[in-house]
Backbone bond lengths (Angstrom), bond angles and torsions (degrees), N, CA, C in turn:
res aa  C-N    CA-C-N  psi(-1)  N-CA   C-N-CA  omega(-1)  CA-C   N-CA-C  phi
1 X - - - 1.433 - - 1.455 110.45 -
2 X 1.453 114.86 -46.06 1.432 117.64 -176.58 1.426 117.76 -68.27
3 X 1.450 109.44 -30.60 1.508 117.33 176.84 1.562 109.93 -67.67
4 X 1.380 115.79 -36.90 1.475 117.99 177.44 1.495 111.07 -65.69
5 X 1.374 117.58 -38.70 1.462 118.64 178.99 1.492 110.02 -67.24
6 X 1.283 119.06 -44.42 1.549 125.93 175.48 1.539 107.40 -48.13
7 X 1.440 115.84 -56.84 1.430 119.80 -173.69 1.545 112.46 -58.29
8 X 1.390 112.73 -42.47 1.533 121.07 175.88 1.514 109.88 -57.71
9 X 1.330 117.75 -50.38 1.554 115.44 176.14 1.508 115.48 -57.76
10 X 1.289 113.99 -43.18 1.538 116.19 178.71 1.602 107.09 -54.87
11 X 1.393 113.05 -49.45 1.468 112.53 -171.53 1.579 110.18 -68.15
12 X 1.254 119.05 -32.30 1.468 123.61 173.15 1.440 109.57 -62.94
13 X 1.319 122.42 -47.88 1.399 122.15 -177.97 1.514 109.38 -67.93
14 X 1.322 118.06 -39.46 1.421 123.10 178.80 1.569 112.16 -55.48
15 X 1.444 110.90 -40.54 1.476 114.74 -177.65 1.497 109.69 -78.19
16 X 1.197 121.09 -33.48 1.531 124.58 -175.42 1.543 113.60 -76.66
17 X 1.272 114.13 -41.70 1.436 119.31 -174.77 1.551 112.68 -53.79
18 X 1.320 124.69 -46.96 1.446 124.95 169.88 1.427 117.51 -47.85
19 X 1.374 112.05 -43.08 1.441 119.46 -175.96 1.557 106.56 -67.35
20 X 1.343 122.07 -47.55 1.389 121.56 174.98 1.458 114.15 -58.62
21 X 1.426 117.97 -40.56 1.337 119.57 177.33 1.534 118.26 -63.25
22 X 1.319 107.90 -32.13 1.549 119.03 176.10 1.488 107.87 -67.15
23 X 1.457 121.96 -38.89 1.388 130.77 -170.71 1.539 103.92 -71.05
24 X 1.373 115.16 -44.14 1.453 114.37 -179.85 1.464 116.06 -71.29
25 X 1.320 118.09 -26.35 1.519 121.71 173.93 1.513 105.25 -68.85
26 X 1.342 121.24 -51.88 1.500 122.19 -173.00 1.590 106.89 -61.98
27 X 1.408 114.97 -29.12 1.393 114.64 -179.02 1.543 114.20 -74.34
28 X 1.394 111.26 -24.10 1.452 115.12 177.20 1.432 110.93 -76.55
29 X 1.315 122.29 -22.62 1.547 125.69 -178.95 1.472 108.66 -142.55
30 X 1.355 116.80 93.31 1.437 122.95 -176.45 1.506 109.56 -79.83
31 X 1.311 116.75 -8.98 1.472 118.41 -179.89 1.476 114.89 -72.97
32 X 1.373 120.05 -26.57 1.345 127.98 174.29 1.549 115.71 -65.10
33 X 1.312 115.64 131.94 1.554 118.77 179.70 1.530 103.27 -91.17
34 X 1.298 108.96 124.10 1.558 114.02 176.19 1.459 114.85 -78.21
35 X 1.332 124.79 164.61 1.357 128.25 -177.13 1.461 109.33 -59.39
36 X 1.280 114.96 -44.42 1.397 118.78 -179.29 1.555 115.08 -55.88
37 X 1.344 111.92 -46.09 1.503 120.23 174.95 1.653 112.73 -56.68
38 X 1.386 111.66 -43.56 1.361 115.65 -175.31 1.642 108.69 -68.40
39 X 1.332 114.20 -36.78 1.464 122.29 177.93 1.539 109.01 -57.85
40 X 1.339 112.57 -51.49 1.552 121.78 -179.72 1.430 112.54 -60.31
41 X 1.334 116.13 -38.51 1.483 117.34 -178.27 1.506 108.66 -73.95
42 X 1.371 120.79 -42.72 1.525 116.84 173.53 1.417 112.97 -64.58
43 X 1.282 122.30 -25.52 1.404 122.22 175.28 1.495 111.63 -69.92
44 X 1.398 111.83 -41.16 1.487 112.81 171.37 1.454 119.80 -55.86
45 X 1.292 109.29 -40.89 1.540 113.17 -178.63 1.583 112.73 -79.80
46 X 1.349 114.24 -20.45 1.496 120.34 176.12 1.544 105.56 -68.53
47 X 1.401 115.11 -44.46 1.442 120.57 -176.28 1.476 109.62 -67.12
48 X 1.359 118.64 -41.33 1.447 125.81 178.43 1.551 107.63 -58.78
49 X 1.288 116.71 -48.87 1.461 121.63 -173.08 1.528 104.95 -63.44
50 X 1.357 121.23 -42.05 1.515 116.99 175.35 1.411 114.27 -63.23
51 X 1.408 120.46 -32.25 1.417 120.39 175.80 1.467 112.08 -66.91
52 X 1.261 117.12 -36.28 1.513 122.70 -173.69 1.429 110.46 -70.95
53 X 1.317 123.05 -34.47 1.388 126.59 -173.27 1.529 109.43 -84.11
54 X 1.252 122.10 -6.32 1.457 117.71 178.52 1.563 112.45 -73.94
55 X 1.381 120.40 164.17 1.409 115.46 173.31 1.480 117.72 -93.29
56 X 1.317 113.93 23.70 1.563 121.71 -174.32 1.573 102.31 -100.54
57 X 1.325 118.76 118.26 1.505 126.26 174.64 1.412 112.57 -48.97
58 X 1.356 118.17 -51.65 1.480 124.62 -173.63 1.603 109.87 -63.28
59 X 1.359 112.56 -39.18 1.555 115.83 177.75 1.480 110.83 -66.89
60 X 1.322 116.13 -34.35 1.515 117.04 171.81 1.459 116.60 -63.64
61 X 1.368 116.50 -43.23 1.371 122.89 170.89 1.573 116.73 -59.12
62 X 1.252 111.70 -39.20 1.517 118.25 177.15 1.609 105.58 -61.84
63 X 1.285 113.26 -43.41 1.534 116.12 -178.42 1.575 110.57 -61.34
64 X 1.249 114.02 -38.08 1.533 119.46 179.00 1.517 106.94 -66.85
65 X 1.368 115.75 -46.77 1.426 116.12 178.19 1.461 117.27 -58.35
66 X 1.401 115.91 -38.05 1.490 120.62 176.57 1.567 110.85 -69.40
67 X 1.302 115.78 -33.46 1.589 113.88 173.12 1.480 110.13 -65.61
68 X 1.297 118.89 -42.07 1.501 121.87 -178.74 1.519 106.02 -59.17
69 X 1.321 119.55 -45.97 1.467 123.20 -179.20 1.655 111.59 -56.50
70 X 1.326 110.67 -43.69 1.538 119.78 -178.30 1.458 103.70 -65.39
71 X 1.385 120.13 -43.31 1.495 117.49 176.32 1.426 113.49 -61.18
72 X 1.269 115.81 -49.41 1.571 119.98 -179.97 1.594 110.90 -54.23
73 X 1.251 113.08 -35.90 1.557 118.47 -177.07 1.466 115.01 -87.62
74 X 1.314 113.13 6.85 1.585 117.16 176.51 1.541 112.11 72.38
75 X 1.427 119.62 25.60 1.388 117.72 -171.85 1.612 105.56 -101.29
76 X 1.388 117.85 3.37 1.460 119.45 179.50 1.573 109.72 -124.47
77 X 1.257 112.32 122.96 1.527 113.31 -177.75 1.627 106.31 -86.26
78 X 1.208 113.02 163.19 1.528 125.17 -176.21 1.502 106.94 -57.80
79 X 1.303 117.49 126.06 1.441 125.66 -175.32 1.533 121.45 62.53
80 X 1.281 113.57 14.31 1.500 122.69 177.50 1.516 112.56 -33.91
81 X 1.335 122.59 114.74 1.473 120.77 -168.02 1.676 107.09 -71.66
82 X 1.362 120.52 -36.58 1.431 119.07 179.23 1.430 107.87 -65.18
83 X 1.278 126.92 -40.18 1.477 122.86 -176.80 1.621 107.87 -74.90
84 X 1.323 116.99 -34.69 1.395 117.21 176.52 1.575 108.15 -62.80
85 X 1.272 120.71 -39.58 1.413 123.72 179.74 1.622 110.79 -49.57
86 X 1.276 109.17 -48.90 1.605 119.72 -173.48 1.609 103.47 -69.38
87 X 1.278 115.44 -44.49 1.582 117.23 -174.66 1.555 111.61 -73.32
88 X 1.374 115.60 -31.00 1.421 118.64 173.73 1.496 110.83 -66.30
89 X 1.284 116.86 -42.69 1.416 123.52 177.07 1.557 115.59 -55.42
90 X 1.366 110.21 -44.33 1.505 117.22 -177.66 1.532 110.60 -81.98
91 X 1.422 118.37 -26.98 1.510 116.32 175.79 1.509 110.04 -67.76
92 X 1.302 120.23 -26.60 1.429 122.46 -177.01 1.566 113.57 -93.20
93 X 1.320 114.42 12.07 1.479 118.01 -175.15 1.448 109.92 -73.60
94 X 1.558 113.96 116.63 1.330 124.45 174.47 1.534 109.02 89.94
95 X 1.388 121.25 -7.36 1.414 124.92 174.88 1.527 114.13 -113.00
96 X 1.356 113.06 -70.31 1.455 115.79 171.29 1.525 120.23 -69.86
97 X 1.301 109.96 -22.26 1.554 117.10 -176.82 1.487 101.84 -136.10
98 X 1.251 117.59 115.30 1.528 122.27 177.86 1.527 113.46 -115.17
99 X 1.276 114.43 130.48 1.483 120.53 178.38 1.608 104.49 -113.77
100 X 1.269 109.73 126.87 1.501 123.80 176.72 1.457 115.47 -113.14
101 X 1.407 114.85 140.49 1.354 121.39 167.99 1.399 114.60 -133.72
102 X 1.402 122.20 118.98 1.350 126.11 -167.24 1.606 112.56 56.13
103 X 1.250 113.71 39.78 1.377 124.95 173.48 1.561 108.45 71.61
104 X 1.321 119.24 17.54 1.425 122.90 179.27 1.601 110.12 -111.51
105 X 1.238 114.21 135.51 1.425 116.75 179.56 1.585 108.29 -77.45
106 X 1.396 111.35 125.69 1.472 113.58 -172.48 1.497 109.68 -113.82
107 X 1.332 121.78 0.18 1.392 119.21 -177.43 1.529 113.48 -123.11
108 X 1.423 119.05 31.03 1.338 122.51 179.18 1.535 110.51 -87.50
109 X 1.460 117.45 92.51 1.356 119.92 -175.64 1.484 110.21 -118.02
110 X 1.284 125.74 88.93 1.379 125.42 -174.00 1.442 117.34 -60.67
111 X 1.526 116.04 -31.91 1.361 126.92 178.38 1.568 111.85 -62.61
112 X 1.457 112.02 -33.47 1.495 116.32 -174.37 1.598 102.46 -77.95
113 X 1.344 120.76 -36.08 1.434 124.95 -179.07 1.509 108.91 -65.02
114 X 1.344 115.84 -45.19 1.352 120.25 -178.60 1.578 114.14 -60.71
115 X 1.387 116.52 -44.73 1.404 119.55 176.22 1.460 115.52 -68.96
116 X 1.276 116.11 -29.43 1.474 121.35 179.86 1.608 104.90 -67.64
117 X 1.263 116.78 -42.73 1.399 124.79 -179.80 1.514 113.35 -58.73
118 X 1.378 113.38 -43.07 1.365 117.69 175.89 1.444 118.24 -59.82
119 X 1.523 116.34 -42.24 1.372 121.11 178.88 1.523 108.73 -71.75
120 X 1.330 119.38 -30.85 1.437 116.60 177.89 1.649 112.14 -60.65
121 X 1.263 114.20 -34.05 1.456 117.00 176.60 1.390 113.36 -67.73
122 X 1.331 120.81 -32.38 1.374 127.11 173.74 1.573 113.34 -75.18
123 X 1.292 114.35 -31.54 1.527 117.45 -178.21 1.553 108.90 -72.17
124 X 1.450 111.72 -42.57 1.444 117.75 -176.96 1.516 116.21 69.23
125 X 1.263 119.49 -172.79 1.513 122.90 -175.94 1.515 114.14 93.14
126 X 1.231 113.15 158.25 1.520 118.60 -177.40 1.616 110.01 -63.24
127 X 1.353 118.85 -36.16 1.362 121.81 -179.04 1.559 111.64 -61.67
128 X 1.417 110.46 -42.97 1.572 113.16 174.98 1.554 110.85 -60.02
129 X 1.305 116.72 -41.94 1.564 120.66 178.28 1.421 108.44 -58.42
130 X 1.221 118.64 -46.74 1.584 120.85 177.46 1.355 113.83 -56.84
131 X 1.298 119.97 -50.29 1.524 121.14 177.70 1.527 109.70 -59.89
132 X 1.281 118.65 -43.63 1.528 117.42 -171.98 1.468 108.89 -73.89
133 X 1.284 120.56 -27.84 1.423 120.56 171.77 1.448 113.06 -65.57
134 X 1.283 122.36 -40.16 1.344 126.79 170.43 1.528 114.23 -56.04
135 X 1.272 114.99 -44.20 1.424 123.09 179.44 1.482 112.16 -59.67
136 X 1.436 114.70 -43.63 1.364 123.99 -177.19 1.542 109.23 -65.70
137 X 1.329 119.19 -32.97 1.443 123.53 176.18 1.555 114.97 -79.61
138 X 1.272 119.59 -34.37 1.427 121.16 -166.73 1.591 112.76 -104.87
139 X 1.249 116.74 -28.96 1.518 116.80 -176.45 1.500 113.05 -88.33
140 X 1.270 117.29 151.54 1.440 123.03 178.89 1.504 113.75 -124.87
141 X 1.315 115.87 7.36 1.519 117.78 172.19 1.489 112.37 -80.26
142 X 1.358 119.32 121.84 1.466 119.80 -172.83 1.631 112.56 -59.45
143 X 1.413 113.26 -34.88 1.417 112.16 -175.67 1.570 115.31 -78.06
144 X 1.356 113.81 -15.69 1.472 119.98 173.98 1.588 105.28 -84.04
145 X 1.209 119.82 -41.77 1.552 123.91 178.25 1.477 104.51 -63.52
146 X 1.284 122.47 -46.87 1.516 122.26 178.55 1.451 112.79 -49.41
147 X 1.461 117.12 -49.87 1.371 122.57 -171.27 1.549 108.22 -74.14
148 X 1.327 114.14 -35.10 1.514 119.35 -179.22 1.546 107.82 -66.01
149 X 1.347 116.74 -45.65 1.461 123.48 -176.36 1.570 106.10 -62.97
150 X 1.236 121.03 -47.98 1.497 124.01 -174.35 1.605 108.81 -71.69
151 X 1.166 117.61 -28.48 1.580 121.19 177.83 1.451 104.20 -72.82
152 X 1.368 123.56 -43.02 1.416 124.11 -177.68 1.587 107.50 -63.28
153 X 1.315 115.63 -39.95 1.454 115.12 176.52 1.459 114.81 -68.61
154 X 1.365 117.46 -27.98 1.448 125.23 -175.41 1.703 103.57 -72.59
155 X 1.253 114.58 -37.31 1.507 119.80 -177.84 1.589 107.24 -71.29
156 X 1.350 113.97 -43.33 1.384 120.61 176.38 1.438 122.76 83.83
157 X 1.210 113.74 -2.21 1.599 120.71 -179.19 1.615 106.35 -73.62
158 X 1.244 117.58 129.90 1.518 123.30 175.23 1.430 111.90 -142.37
159 X 1.409 118.47 44.59 1.414 123.84 179.85 1.594 109.58 -63.98
160 X 1.304 114.58 130.76 1.444 125.39 -173.46 1.486 117.36 49.25
161 X 1.446 112.58 28.71 1.530 120.32 175.26 1.605 108.41 67.56
162 X 1.323 117.44 15.56 1.506 117.37 -174.13 1.606 111.84 -65.92
163 X 1.356 115.97 -30.81 1.481 116.85 178.22 1.458 111.97 -84.93
164 X 1.328 121.59 -40.79 1.502 116.94 -179.07 1.473 106.87 -67.06
165 X 1.318 123.89 -34.02 1.476 124.92 -178.35 1.484 109.59 -68.22
166 X 1.264 117.61 -39.44 1.532 118.47 -178.87 1.470 115.01 -68.94
167 X 1.474 111.73 -34.23 1.475 112.88 173.77 1.582 111.05 -75.34
168 X 1.315 121.19 -32.20 1.475 124.69 -179.42 1.442 105.79 -69.36
169 X 1.273 124.23 -38.50 1.413 125.07 -178.84 1.497 110.55 -63.97
170 X 1.291 114.62 -42.23 1.471 122.14 -178.06 1.569 109.41 -66.18
171 X 1.357 114.60 -36.61 1.471 115.78 179.13 1.426 110.51 -74.16
172 X 1.387 120.71 -37.22 1.395 119.63 -179.47 1.536 117.73 -75.29
173 X 1.308 117.15 -12.41 1.424 121.24 174.69 1.491 116.15 -96.85
174 X 1.368 116.35 8.11 1.430 125.33 178.41 1.551 107.92 -67.39
175 X 1.220 112.11 154.35 1.594 118.88 175.07 1.499 106.63 -65.91
176 X 1.266 115.26 119.90 1.554 118.59 -175.42 1.444 108.81 -77.93
177 X 1.401 118.30 -15.39 1.454 115.45 -179.93 1.618 110.73 -86.45
178 X 1.339 116.02 -36.63 1.463 120.18 176.94 1.471 111.55 -138.07
179 X 1.337 115.75 67.42 1.549 122.32 178.04 1.544 110.78 -71.78
180 X 1.267 109.64 163.39 1.511 118.89 -177.74 1.559 112.28 -85.84
181 X 1.316 117.11 112.61 1.458 117.25 175.89 1.424 117.39 -61.49
182 X 1.480 113.10 -34.47 1.531 118.75 179.91 1.538 107.10 -66.95
183 X 1.260 117.47 -50.06 1.446 115.71 -174.45 1.425 112.25 -63.71
184 X 1.344 121.87 -38.75 1.469 123.33 -177.92 1.519 106.20 -65.10
185 X 1.343 116.00 -41.30 1.568 116.91 -177.76 1.499 107.58 -59.75
186 X 1.427 115.33 -50.41 1.413 121.22 -179.75 1.536 117.55 -57.92
187 X 1.437 112.44 -33.62 1.398 117.28 174.54 1.514 109.18 -66.69
188 X 1.240 118.36 -44.77 1.497 123.86 -178.37 1.592 108.88 -59.22
189 X 1.384 114.62 -43.20 1.465 114.89 177.15 1.515 113.61 -63.51
190 X 1.268 117.50 -34.79 1.462 124.61 179.34 1.525 109.48 -70.08
191 X 1.327 119.39 -42.00 1.350 119.45 178.69 1.561 109.92 -63.23
192 X 1.308 114.83 -38.89 1.594 119.69 174.72 1.444 113.68 -59.09
193 X 1.377 118.06 -41.64 1.471 126.04 -177.27 1.598 109.12 -72.51
194 X 1.354 116.47 -34.44 1.367 118.57 -176.39 1.639 104.57 -77.72
195 X 1.222 118.38 -34.99 1.556 120.74 -178.54 1.617 103.22 -66.64
196 X 1.272 114.89 -45.78 1.469 114.87 -175.77 1.621 113.96 -66.77
197 X 1.301 115.77 -32.64 1.369 122.84 174.60 1.454 122.40 -77.85
198 X 1.407 112.14 -16.00 1.501 118.58 -179.12 1.444 113.54 -126.22
199 X 1.328 117.21 24.59 1.511 122.17 -179.75 1.533 113.96 55.68
200 X 1.404 113.86 36.83 1.497 115.77 176.62 1.532 106.02 124.10
201 X 1.381 111.29 165.90 1.415 117.61 177.22 1.513 111.08 -135.91
202 X 1.276 117.51 102.14 1.440 122.25 -168.15 1.618 111.84 -100.60
203 X 1.268 114.26 10.99 1.447 120.85 -178.47 1.467 109.67 -70.63
204 X 1.368 123.28 119.18 1.414 127.20 -176.29 1.584 108.88 -67.56
205 X 1.242 115.13 -33.85 1.496 117.85 177.01 1.603 111.89 -62.46
206 X 1.329 111.46 -40.64 1.481 115.40 178.71 1.571 106.49 -65.06
207 X 1.192 121.91 -44.16 1.520 125.35 -179.07 1.523 106.15 -59.36
208 X 1.338 118.99 -47.82 1.427 124.77 179.67 1.520 108.94 -55.24
209 X 1.319 118.60 -42.23 1.462 118.27 -174.47 1.514 109.55 -77.85
210 X 1.283 119.54 -34.96 1.424 121.20 174.44 1.562 115.43 -57.60
211 X 1.358 108.32 -47.04 1.483 117.92 176.59 1.534 112.57 -60.90
212 X 1.356 116.06 -39.41 1.414 120.23 177.59 1.503 115.42 -63.90
213 X 1.379 112.56 -33.52 1.468 113.27 173.42 1.376 112.83 -73.26
214 X 1.358 118.46 -38.15 1.517 121.18 177.75 1.450 109.39 -59.01
215 X 1.314 121.43 -35.95 1.405 122.52 -176.96 1.502 117.51 -98.16
216 X 1.359 117.39 -1.42 1.411 122.56 -164.90 1.536 110.20 -94.35
217 X 1.350 113.79 -171.54 1.472 119.23 -171.00 1.546 105.86 -91.70
218 X 1.340 114.05 70.93 1.476 120.36 -179.40 1.526 107.80 -122.12
219 X 1.380 116.98 163.58 1.333 123.96 177.21 1.508 110.77 -64.32
220 X 1.281 114.20 161.11 1.527 119.59 -176.01 1.589 112.84 -57.93
221 X 1.367 116.49 -42.44 1.479 119.50 179.81 1.487 108.58 -58.95
222 X 1.276 117.36 -46.72 1.567 119.73 -172.10 1.628 109.68 -65.87
223 X 1.280 113.31 -38.13 1.522 117.54 177.30 1.465 108.49 -69.15
224 X 1.243 119.76 -40.07 1.520 121.62 179.85 1.573 106.92 -62.37
225 X 1.231 115.56 -41.63 1.464 121.98 178.90 1.580 112.02 -63.85
226 X 1.255 112.56 -37.94 1.496 116.18 176.01 1.474 113.46 -67.16
227 X 1.318 125.38 -40.49 1.294 127.08 170.25 1.464 115.77 -61.28
228 X 1.311 119.25 -41.08 1.554 122.08 171.18 1.441 110.76 -54.66
229 X 1.313 116.85 -46.93 1.506 118.50 -172.51 1.539 106.46 -69.11
230 X 1.368 120.55 -35.81 1.523 119.23 177.76 1.570 108.45 -65.14
231 X 1.310 116.72 -34.04 1.512 117.59 -178.69 1.573 106.95 -65.98
232 X 1.326 110.86 -42.49 1.486 116.02 -171.76 1.590 107.49 -70.52
233 X 1.309 118.31 -36.42 1.509 120.09 177.23 1.510 110.54 -61.56
234 X 1.349 114.04 -32.57 1.463 113.30 178.29 1.531 122.15 -68.35
235 X 1.349 106.54 -13.68 1.608 116.29 -170.52 1.544 104.15 -86.22
236 X 1.277 122.33 -17.13 1.480 121.56 -171.97 1.559 110.23 -85.39
């Protein structure tokens, strides 16, 4: 009986010692991500992906909230492709991907697209820029366009004037009788950020768009902002 107990203790010690050794190693270098942490992170994204692909608006918003929490907790690296995949899916909800029942569009959720665009701006990376540019071209909801424009300015990339031109095009195709003050203001903020990030903004289309806002049917605060942006653009 004593021999059996001794063997059992040896086995237990043999199983636990590697665990303690692993704990001591991880304690020596906290910057390394353990297999368990990677698994949990993948599981988080797996759950979020499942939430995103449902047809329920509130579940999609919950997926976006969970992504925001992951970002806030430092669990998402800049331009992370897995996170971008989910955000791209949600940013195109009801526009790039349409689901119909009895010939009725059932997944047109502008608020989902808006929140996805906001997170794409935080995620950054060229993939996010590409998604946001498509939104600028294809969406017609002012609140979505506002968030997409602001996010593009936040990222700051304006290679070959592709971003400033996309925003300018969206501004110039607005309804001249009843344009969106919120979108116009967001576009102006984006032009400001792009200019600051690129040592100026020399895109003639962007200049045309800002002048159109300054002279357009907008509230006084927006027109003042447009003139301020024009003055800033002259300083570079």
